[in-house]
C-alpha positions in Angstrom: -14.1 -7.4 26.8 -12.8 -10.9 27.6 -9.2 -11.9 27.7 -8.9 -13.1 24.1 -10.6 -9.9 22.9 -8.2 -7.7 25.0 -5.1 -9.3 23.4 -6.7 -9.2 20.0 -7.3 -5.5 20.4 -3.6 -5.1 21.1 -2.9 -6.9 17.8 -5.1 -4.4 16.0 -3.3 -1.5 17.6 0.1 -2.9 16.6 -1.1 -3.7 13.1 -2.1 0.0 12.5 1.6 0.9 13.0 2.2 -0.5 9.5 -0.3 1.8 7.9 1.1 3.2 4.6 4.1 0.9 4.6 3.0 -2.6 3.9 0.7 -2.4 0.9 -0.2 -4.5 -1.0 0.1 -6.8 2.0 -2.4 -6.6 4.9 -1.7 -4.9 8.2 -1.1 -7.5 10.8 -0.2 -7.4 14.5 0.7 -10.3 16.8 1.3 -10.8 20.5 2.7 -13.8 22.4 1.1 -14.3 25.8 2.5 -16.5 28.6 0.4 -17.0 31.8 -1.7 -13.8 31.1 1.4 -11.7 30.4 2.6 -10.4 27.0 6.2 -11.6 26.5 6.6 -10.6 22.9 4.8 -8.5 20.3 5.3 -7.4 16.7 3.7 -6.1 13.5 4.3 -6.3 9.8 6.5 -3.2 9.4 7.4 -3.0 5.7 6.3 -4.8 2.5 8.7 -7.7 1.7 10.0 -7.8 5.2 9.2 -10.1 8.2 5.5 -10.7 9.1 4.0 -9.9 12.4 4.3 -13.4 13.8 8.0 -13.5 13.0 8.6 -10.2 14.7 6.6 -11.2 17.8 8.5 -14.5 18.2 11.8 -12.8 17.6 10.9 -10.3 20.3 10.4 -13.1 22.8 13.9 -14.3 22.2 15.3 -10.8 22.5 13.6 -10.3 25.9 14.0 -13.8 27.4 16.9 -16.2 27.6 14.4 -19.1 28.0 12.4 -18.0 25.0 12.0 -21.5 23.6 10.7 -22.9 26.8 8.2 -20.0 27.2 6.9 -20.4 23.7 6.0 -24.0 24.4 3.6 -22.8 27.0 2.3 -19.7 25.3 -0.6 -18.5 23.1 0.0 -16.5 20.0 -2.6 -13.9 19.1 -2.7 -12.6 15.5 -5.4 -10.5 13.8 -5.1 -12.3 10.4 -4.7 -16.0 9.6 -1.0 -17.0 9.5 0.2 -17.6 6.0 0.8 -21.2 4.7 2.8 -20.4 1.5 6.2 -19.2 0.5 6.0 -15.6 -0.8 8.6 -13.0 -0.1 9.0 -14.7 3.3 8.6 -18.3 4.6 5.2 -19.5 5.9 4.4 -18.2 9.4 2.4 -21.3 10.2 5.6 -23.4 9.8 7.4 -21.0 12.2 4.6 -21.5 14.8 4.8 -25.2 14.5 8.6 -25.3 14.7 8.5 -23.5 18.0 5.8 -25.8 19.4 3.4 -22.9 20.3 0.4 -24.9 21.5 -2.4 -22.4 20.9 -3.1 -19.7 18.3 -6.0 -17.2 18.5 -6.9 -15.6 15.1 -9.0 -12.5 14.4 -10.2 -13.5 10.9 -9.3 -15.7 7.9 -7.2 -14.5 5.1 -9.2 -14.5 1.8 -6.1 -14.7 -0.4 -6.2 -18.0 -2.3 -2.8 -19.2 -1.2 -3.9 -18.9 2.4 -7.7 -18.9 2.9 -8.0 -21.6 5.6 -4.8 -23.4 4.7 -2.8 -21.8 7.5 -5.5 -22.8 10.0 -5.6 -26.3 8.6 -1.9 -26.7 8.7 -1.8 -25.6 12.4 -4.6 -27.9 13.4 -3.0 -30.9 11.6 0.1 -30.2 13.6 -1.8 -30.4 16.9 -2.1 -26.7 17.5 -5.3 -25.5 19.2 -6.8 -22.8 17.0 -9.5 -20.3 18.1 -11.0 -18.2 15.2 -13.0 -15.1 14.7 -12.1 -13.1 17.9 -13.1 -9.5 17.1 -13.7 -10.7 13.6 -15.6 -7.5 12.5 -12.9 -5.2 13.8 -10.1 -7.3 12.2 -11.9 -7.3 8.8 -12.4 -3.6 9.1 -8.7 -3.1 9.8 -7.8 -4.7 6.4 -10.8 -3.5 4.3 -8.3 -2.3 1.7 -6.6 -5.7 1.4 -9.9 -7.6 1.4 -11.4 -5.3 -1.3 -8.4 -5.9 -3.6 -8.4 -9.6 -3.1 -12.2 -10.2 -3.2 -13.3 -7.5 -5.7 -10.1 -7.3 -7.8 -9.9 -3.5 -7.5 -8.5 -1.0 -5.1 -10.4 0.3 -2.1 -11.8 3.6 -3.4 -12.2 6.7 -1.1 -14.0 9.8 -2.4 -12.9 13.1 -0.9 -14.2 16.6 -1.4 -15.1 19.8 0.3 -18.3 21.8 -0.1 -19.9 24.9 1.1 -22.7 24.9 3.7 -25.3 25.3 0.9 -23.8 22.5 -1.3 -21.4 24.1 -3.7 -18.2 22.3 -4.7 -16.3 24.9 -6.8 -16.8 28.4 -8.3 -18.8 28.4 -11.5 -15.9 29.8 -13.5 -13.7 26.8 -12.3 -11.1 29.0 -10.7 -9.3 27.9 -7.6 -11.0 28.9 -4.3 -10.3 27.0 -1.0 -13.4 25.9 0.8 -12.0 24.0 3.8 -9.6 25.3 6.4 -5.9 24.6 7.1 -6.7 21.8 9.6 -8.6 19.9 7.0 -5.8 20.4 4.5 -3.3 18.9 6.9 -5.6 15.9 7.6 -5.9 15.3 3.8 -2.1 15.1 3.6 -2.1 12.5 6.4 -4.7 10.5 4.5 -2.5 10.6 1.4 0.4 9.1 3.4 -1.9 6.2 4.3 -3.1 5.3 0.8 -1.4 4.0 -2.3 -2.6 6.6 -4.8 -4.5 9.8 -5.3 -6.6 10.5 -8.4 -7.8 13.8 -10.1 -9.2 14.8 -13.4 -7.8 17.2 -16.0 -9.9 20.2 -14.9 -8.7 19.9 -11.3 -5.0 19.7 -12.5 -5.5 22.9 -14.6 -7.5 24.9 -12.0 -5.6 24.0 -8.8 -2.2 22.8 -10.1 -2.0 20.5 -7.0 1.2 18.7 -5.9 -0.8 15.8 -4.4 2.1 15.0 -2.0 2.3 14.7 1.8 4.4 17.8 2.4 2.3 18.8 5.4 2.6 15.3 7.0 5.5 12.8 7.5 5.1 9.8 5.3 5.4 8.5 1.7 3.9 10.3 -1.2 1.1 8.4 -2.9 1.1 7.6 -6.6 -0.4 10.5 -8.5 -3.0 9.7 -11.1 -4.5 12.1 -13.6 -7.2 11.5 -16.2 -6.2 13.5 -19.3 -7.9 12.0 -22.4 -6.1 14.0 -25.1 -2.9 14.8 -23.2 -3.7 18.5 -23.0 -2.1 19.2 -19.6 1.1 21.3 -19.8 4.3 19.7 -18.6 4.9 22.6 -16.2 2.3 21.4 -13.8 3.3 20.1 -10.4 2.1 16.6 -11.1 4.8 16.2 -13.7 7.7 17.4 -11.5 9.1 13.8 -10.9 8.7 14.2 -7.1 6.4 11.2 -7.0 5.3 8.3 -9.4 2.6 9.6 -11.7 0.2 7.8 -14.0 -1.7 9.5 -16.8 -4.7 7.7 -18.2 -5.2 8.9 -21.7 -6.5 7.9 -25.2 -3.3 8.4 -27.2 -0.3 6.5 -25.9 1.3 4.0 -23.5 4.7 5.1 -22.4 7.0 5.1 -19.4 9.5 7.9 -18.6 11.3 8.0 -15.3 8.5 8.5 -12.7 5.9 9.2 -15.3 3.7 6.5 -16.9 1.2 7.0 -19.6 -1.5 4.3 -19.9 -3.7 4.3 -23.0 -7.5 3.7 -22.6 -9.0 2.6 -25.9 -12.6 3.6 -25.0 -13.1 6.6 -22.8 -16.9 6.6 -23.3 -17.7 3.2 -21.7 -16.6 1.8 -18.3 -13.7 4.2 -17.8 -13.8 4.0 -14.0 -13.9 0.2 -14.1 -11.0 0.1 -16.5 -8.9 2.4 -14.3 -9.8 0.4 -11.2 -8.8 -2.9 -12.8 -5.6 -1.5 -14.2 -4.6 -0.2 -10.7 -5.5 -3.7 -9.3 -3.1 -5.2 -11.8 -0.4 -2.8 -10.6 -0.9 -3.8 -7.0 -2.5 -0.5 -6.0 -4.5 -1.4 -3.0 -6.2 2.0 -2.3 -6.9 5.3 -4.0 -8.4 8.6 -3.0 -10.4 10.4 -5.6 -9.8 14.1 -4.9 -11.7 15.7 -7.8 -13.1 17.4 -9.5 -16.8 17.1 -9.5 -17.0 15.4 -12.9 -14.4 12.8 -11.9 -16.1 12.1 -8.6 -19.5 11.8 -10.2 -18.0 9.4 -12.8 -17.1 6.9 -10.0 -20.3 7.6 -8.1 -22.5 6.8 -11.1 -20.5 3.6 -11.7 -21.0 2.5 -8.1 -17.2 2.3 -7.6 -16.6 3.7 -4.2 -16.2 2.3 -0.7 -16.0 5.3 1.5 -16.8 9.1 1.1 -15.2 11.8 3.2 -16.9 15.2 2.9 -15.8 18.4 4.5 -18.7 20.9 5.0 -17.6 24.5 5.4 -19.6 27.0 7.4 -19.3 29.4 4.4 -22.1 29.8 1.8 -21.8 30.9 -1.8 -24.4 32.5 -4.0 -23.6 30.2 -6.9 -21.1 27.6 -8.1 -20.7 24.0 -9.3 -23.0 21.7 -7.2 -21.2 19.2 -5.0 -21.5 15.5 -5.8 -24.5 13.6 -4.4 -24.2 10.1 -3.0 -26.5 7.5 -1.8 -24.7 6.6 1.4 -25.0 5.9 5.1 -23.4 8.4 7.5 -21.0 6.5 9.7 -19.1 9.2 11.5 -18.8 13.0 11.8 -16.4 15.3 13.6 -15.3 18.9 13.7 -12.0 19.6 12.0 -11.1 23.2 12.6 -13.9 25.2 11.1 -15.2 22.4 9.1 -17.5 19.4 9.7 -16.1 16.1 8.4 -18.7 13.5 7.5 -17.9 10.0 6.5 -20.2 7.8 4.4 -20.3 4.2 3.1 -22.5 2.9 0.3 -26.0 1.8 1.4 -25.5 -1.5 -0.4 -22.2 -3.1 0.3 
C-alpha cells in the first residue's frame, strides 16, 4: 500500500463512523496531510451537518495556531469527490480553494448530478492538483447504498433470513420458532441500526409479532415497513406501537397518523416490489432490509430486486417446514456467529 492509499484507507475508516447517521447522504471521511503527517481529520457525522472536508479543515485550526499556513502546503485526502453545489451546506470545493490547499486526492467521483465531476473541475480550474481513483473500488463499496439510490433510483436492498441445516425457513404451520441463536439476533439488531428501513410481510407480522427495533444494540430504529394488502393486521401488534416510524403498503387507503403512514398500492398483482422500491426512493430511504417471510423474500428475489443476501444457517435440522428462499448468487463471505454460519451473497449479474 503506497502513501496515497494509506491515507485514503484512513478516510474510509473515518467515513464508516457516520454509518446509520448520514443517510440519504454518503459516508465520507477526510484527512489533511502536511509533510507526511496527519494534521487534521474529520467525517460527515450527521445528515444536514458539516461535511467531512469542513470537519477536517476545522480540526486543523483547532490543533494548530498556524493552520492557514499549514493548509497552503498540505494535501487533502477525501474518499468522495468534494461537492460543488449549495445544498444543506456550502460547497466543499469552494472551501478548499479559499484555504489555498494545493493538492486534493480523491477516492471516487460522486455520481449525483449536481456534483458528478463538477467538484473536480472547479478545483482544477482554480489551480488545485487533483489525483483521482485512489482505492476507487473500496471507496465505491463504502457508499454502495448511496450509489444504488442515485444510479438505480431505488434503495439498496438486503435480504436476510435464517434456515435450518436442511433448508427449512419456518414451521409448516407458520408458528413462531427461532432458528438462529442469540448472537445472530444481536447482530441483526446492529444491522437494523445501520440501515434506513426494515420490511416484512403480513404473515410474519402475525406469526412473530416483531418489534423491528434496535433494542439489543445502541443506535436509531429503522423505519418499519409492512405489506398488508387488505389491512387485516390488528392494531395491537408491536409494529403499531408508535415507537418508530412505520409504513404500511396496502390496497385500501393513503393516510398519515403520527408515526404511522398508510400508502395505497393500486395494483398488488403486478410490479409490487418495484413500486415499493421506487416509493421508498422518493421518500429518501437509501437502504432496506427485507426480513421476511418466505413469500415476501421470494417476491423480491423473483423481481431481481436485491443487492445483498445475508443467510444464517443453523446446525439444527427439521423433518419438515416451509422451504427457505433460493437465490442465484455469488458467495462473497462467510463466518461463524455463535452456533450459526452466516453466508453473504451478491447477485451473479450486477
